[in-house]
C-alpha positions as a Markdown table, in Angstrom:
| # | Residue | x | y | z |
|---|---|---|---|---|
| 1 | Met | -13.9 | 22.3 | -8.6 |
| 2 | Ala | -11.5 | 23.7 | -6.0 |
| 3 | Ala | -13.3 | 21.9 | -3.2 |
| 4 | Leu | -12.7 | 18.6 | -5.0 |
| 5 | Phe | -9.0 | 18.9 | -4.4 |
| 6 | Lys | -9.2 | 20.1 | -0.8 |
| 7 | Ser | -6.9 | 18.0 | 1.3 |
| 8 | Ile | -8.7 | 16.4 | 4.3 |
| 9 | Pro | -6.4 | 15.4 | 7.1 |
| 10 | Met | -6.5 | 11.7 | 8.1 |
| 11 | Asp | -6.9 | 12.9 | 11.8 |
| 12 | Asn | -10.5 | 13.7 | 10.9 |
| 13 | Phe | -11.2 | 10.3 | 9.4 |
| 14 | Lys | -15.0 | 10.6 | 9.3 |
| 15 | Gln | -14.7 | 13.8 | 7.3 |
| 16 | Tyr | -12.1 | 12.0 | 5.0 |
| 17 | Leu | -14.6 | 9.1 | 4.4 |
| 18 | Ala | -17.5 | 11.5 | 3.9 |
| 19 | His | -15.5 | 13.5 | 1.3 |
| 20 | Tyr | -14.8 | 10.5 | -0.8 |
| 21 | Ala | -18.3 | 9.1 | -0.4 |
| 22 | Ser | -19.7 | 12.5 | -1.6 |
| 23 | Leu | -18.0 | 12.0 | -5.0 |
| 24 | Ile | -20.0 | 8.8 | -5.7 |
| 25 | Pro | -22.9 | 9.8 | -8.0 |
| 26 | Ser | -25.5 | 7.2 | -6.9 |
| 27 | Lys | -26.4 | 5.1 | -4.0 |
| 28 | Asp | -25.5 | 1.9 | -5.9 |
| 29 | Trp | -21.8 | 2.3 | -5.3 |
| 30 | Lys | -21.0 | -1.3 | -6.4 |
| 31 | Ala | -22.4 | -0.6 | -9.9 |
| 32 | Gln | -20.4 | 2.6 | -9.9 |
| 33 | Leu | -17.2 | 0.6 | -9.5 |
| 34 | Leu | -17.7 | -0.7 | -13.0 |
| 35 | Ile | -18.9 | 2.6 | -14.4 |
| 36 | Ala | -15.9 | 4.5 | -13.0 |
| 37 | Ala | -13.6 | 1.8 | -14.5 |
| 38 | Glu | -15.2 | 2.2 | -17.9 |
| 39 | Gln | -14.8 | 6.0 | -17.7 |
| 40 | Thr | -11.1 | 5.7 | -16.8 |
| 41 | Gln | -10.6 | 3.3 | -19.7 |
| 42 | Lys | -12.2 | 5.8 | -22.1 |
| 43 | Leu | -10.1 | 8.7 | -20.6 |
| 44 | Leu | -6.7 | 6.9 | -20.6 |
| 45 | Gly | -7.1 | 4.3 | -23.3 |
| 46 | Pro | -6.4 | 6.6 | -26.3 |
| 47 | Leu | -3.1 | 7.9 | -24.8 |
| 48 | Asn | 0.2 | 7.0 | -26.4 |
| 49 | Glu | 3.3 | 6.3 | -24.3 |
| 50 | Asp | 4.6 | 9.8 | -24.4 |
| 51 | Gln | 1.2 | 11.3 | -23.4 |
| 52 | Ala | 0.9 | 8.8 | -20.5 |
| 53 | Leu | 4.1 | 10.2 | -19.1 |
| 54 | Phe | 2.7 | 13.7 | -18.9 |
| 55 | Arg | 2.8 | 15.6 | -15.6 |
| 56 | Tyr | 0.9 | 18.8 | -15.1 |
| 57 | Gln | 3.7 | 20.0 | -12.8 |
| 58 | Lys | 7.3 | 18.7 | -12.6 |
| 59 | Glu | 6.9 | 17.3 | -9.1 |
| 60 | Lys | 3.6 | 15.6 | -9.7 |
| 61 | Trp | 3.1 | 12.0 | -10.7 |
| 62 | Ser | 2.9 | 11.1 | -14.4 |
| 63 | Ile | -0.5 | 9.7 | -15.7 |
| 64 | Lys | 1.0 | 6.2 | -15.5 |
| 65 | Glu | 2.0 | 6.8 | -11.9 |
| 66 | Val | -1.5 | 8.0 | -11.0 |
| 67 | Leu | -2.9 | 4.8 | -12.6 |
| 68 | Gln | -0.4 | 2.7 | -10.6 |
| 69 | His | -1.4 | 4.6 | -7.5 |
| 70 | Leu | -5.0 | 3.6 | -8.1 |
| 71 | Leu | -3.9 | 0.0 | -8.5 |
| 72 | Asp | -2.0 | 0.0 | -5.3 |
| 73 | Ala | -4.7 | 1.7 | -3.3 |
| 74 | Glu | -7.4 | -0.6 | -4.6 |
| 75 | Arg | -5.4 | -3.7 | -3.6 |
| 76 | Ile | -4.8 | -2.3 | -0.1 |
| 77 | Phe | -8.5 | -1.3 | 0.4 |
| 78 | Val | -9.7 | -4.7 | -0.9 |
| 79 | Tyr | -7.2 | -6.5 | 1.3 |
| 80 | Arg | -8.5 | -4.6 | 4.3 |
| 81 | Ala | -12.1 | -5.3 | 3.4 |
| 82 | Leu | -11.3 | -9.0 | 2.9 |
| 83 | Arg | -9.7 | -9.3 | 6.3 |
| 84 | Phe | -12.5 | -7.4 | 8.1 |
| 85 | Ser | -15.3 | -9.2 | 6.3 |
| 86 | Arg | -13.8 | -12.5 | 7.5 |
| 87 | Arg | -13.8 | -11.2 | 11.1 |
| 88 | Asp | -10.0 | -10.8 | 11.3 |
| 89 | Ser | -9.5 | -8.5 | 14.2 |
| 90 | Gln | -5.8 | -7.7 | 13.6 |
| 91 | Ala | -5.2 | -4.0 | 13.3 |
| 92 | Leu | -3.7 | -3.1 | 9.9 |
| 93 | Ala | -1.0 | -0.5 | 9.4 |
| 94 | Gly | -1.2 | 2.4 | 7.1 |
| 95 | Trp | 0.8 | 2.8 | 3.9 |
| 96 | Asp | 3.0 | 5.5 | 2.4 |
| 97 | Glu | 1.6 | 6.3 | -1.0 |
| 98 | Glu | 4.7 | 8.3 | -1.9 |
| 99 | Leu | 7.0 | 5.5 | -1.1 |
| 100 | Tyr | 4.9 | 3.1 | -3.1 |
| 101 | Ala | 4.9 | 5.5 | -6.1 |
| 102 | Gln | 8.7 | 5.9 | -5.9 |
| 103 | Asn | 9.2 | 2.1 | -6.1 |
| 104 | Ala | 6.4 | 1.0 | -8.4 |
| 105 | Glu | 8.3 | 1.5 | -11.6 |
| 106 | Ala | 5.1 | 2.5 | -13.4 |
| 107 | Asn | 6.6 | 4.7 | -16.1 |
| 108 | Pro | 8.5 | 2.0 | -18.1 |
| 109 | Arg | 5.4 | -0.1 | -18.3 |
| 110 | Pro | 3.1 | 0.2 | -21.3 |
| 111 | Ile | 0.0 | 2.2 | -20.6 |
| 112 | Ala | -2.1 | -0.6 | -22.2 |
| 113 | Glu | -0.6 | -3.1 | -19.7 |
| 114 | Leu | -1.5 | -0.8 | -16.8 |
| 115 | Leu | -5.0 | -0.4 | -18.1 |
| 116 | Ser | -5.5 | -4.1 | -18.6 |
| 117 | Glu | -4.3 | -4.7 | -15.0 |
| 118 | Phe | -6.6 | -2.0 | -13.8 |
| 119 | Gln | -9.6 | -3.6 | -15.5 |
| 120 | Ser | -8.8 | -7.1 | -14.2 |
| 121 | Leu | -8.4 | -5.8 | -10.7 |
| 122 | Arg | -11.6 | -3.7 | -10.8 |
| 123 | Asp | -13.6 | -6.7 | -12.1 |
| 124 | Ser | -12.2 | -8.7 | -9.2 |
| 125 | Thr | -13.0 | -6.0 | -6.8 |
| 126 | Tyr | -16.6 | -5.7 | -8.0 |
| 127 | Leu | -17.1 | -9.5 | -7.7 |
| 128 | Phe | -15.6 | -9.5 | -4.2 |
| 129 | Phe | -17.9 | -6.7 | -2.9 |
| 130 | Asn | -20.9 | -8.1 | -4.7 |
| 131 | Ser | -20.4 | -11.5 | -3.1 |
| 132 | Leu | -20.6 | -10.1 | 0.5 |
| 133 | Ser | -23.7 | -10.4 | 2.6 |
| 134 | Ser | -25.3 | -7.3 | 4.1 |
| 135 | Glu | -24.0 | -8.4 | 7.5 |
| 136 | Ser | -20.4 | -8.9 | 6.2 |
| 137 | Met | -20.5 | -5.3 | 4.8 |
| 138 | Thr | -21.2 | -3.9 | 8.3 |
| 139 | Arg | -18.2 | -5.7 | 9.9 |
| 140 | Lys | -15.4 | -3.4 | 11.1 |
| 141 | Gly | -11.7 | -3.4 | 11.7 |
| 142 | Glu | -8.9 | -1.0 | 12.4 |
| 143 | Ala | -6.8 | 0.3 | 9.6 |
| 144 | Asn | -4.3 | 3.0 | 10.0 |
| 145 | Gly | -5.5 | 3.6 | 13.5 |
| 146 | His | -9.2 | 4.1 | 12.5 |
| 147 | Leu | -12.2 | 1.9 | 12.8 |
| 148 | Val | -13.8 | 1.4 | 9.4 |
| 149 | Ser | -16.4 | -1.0 | 8.0 |
| 150 | Val | -16.1 | -3.2 | 5.0 |
| 151 | Glu | -18.7 | -1.0 | 3.1 |
| 152 | Glu | -16.9 | 2.2 | 4.0 |
| 153 | Leu | -13.7 | 0.7 | 2.6 |
| 154 | Gly | -15.6 | -0.1 | -0.7 |
| 155 | Lys | -16.9 | 3.5 | -0.9 |
| 156 | Leu | -13.5 | 4.9 | 0.1 |
| 157 | Leu | -11.9 | 2.9 | -2.8 |
| 158 | Leu | -14.5 | 4.2 | -5.3 |
| 159 | Gly | -14.4 | 7.8 | -4.0 |
| 160 | His | -10.6 | 7.7 | -4.1 |
| 161 | His | -10.7 | 6.5 | -7.7 |
| 162 | Leu | -13.2 | 9.2 | -8.7 |
| 163 | His | -11.1 | 11.9 | -6.9 |
| 164 | His | -8.1 | 10.9 | -9.0 |
| 165 | Gln | -10.2 | 10.6 | -12.2 |
| 166 | Asn | -11.4 | 14.1 | -11.7 |
| 167 | Ile | -7.8 | 15.3 | -11.1 |
| 168 | Leu | -6.8 | 13.6 | -14.3 |
| 169 | Gln | -9.6 | 15.3 | -16.2 |
| 170 | Thr | -9.2 | 18.8 | -14.8 |
| 171 | Leu | -5.5 | 19.2 | -14.1 |
| 172 | Tyr | -3.8 | 16.8 | -16.4 |
| 173 | Phe | -6.0 | 16.9 | -19.5 |
| 174 | Asn | -6.7 | 20.6 | -19.3 |
| 175 | Gln | -3.0 | 21.3 | -19.4 |
| 176 | Ala | -1.9 | 18.5 | -21.7 |
| 177 | Pro | -0.3 | 19.8 | -24.9 |
| 178 | Trp | -2.2 | 17.3 | -27.1 |
| 179 | Thr | -5.6 | 18.7 | -25.9 |
| 180 | Asn | -4.9 | 22.3 | -26.8 |
């Protein structure tokens, strides 16, 4: 599992994309969007509010903050995919995930509300990617200084989700006091 958490620098973007794509368990990555969402619901749905505030280390995000990060990332990746699928050639800037996490105010929100928002967003994401033609999926644009296709953004979104889902399972839940 250690390789799962290996940090891949953004300056090697193709390796970064390949890492996340390697986490996808089947070639039908669009179907996996729904499967991964279901797995996350099963993992986090039973948590109470105190459990959802758990951090496996003091400086790490709470479970709610991880979920909010997944929401933010998904919105950004889908926005980029939408722009590129529509042949928008404007280069898109990167984003600071730490800044977003600091300002998202996830912890006061009920975990059930975050999970409901996550499911709604994922359903919309699935419908969006499923609506695109094969040709649209190959269209590319520049995001954060890197050329990326619409399909690569979809796979990046899913791989990113699976990466954090694995972190939740192995680091958070393995150290959580309610699982011991």
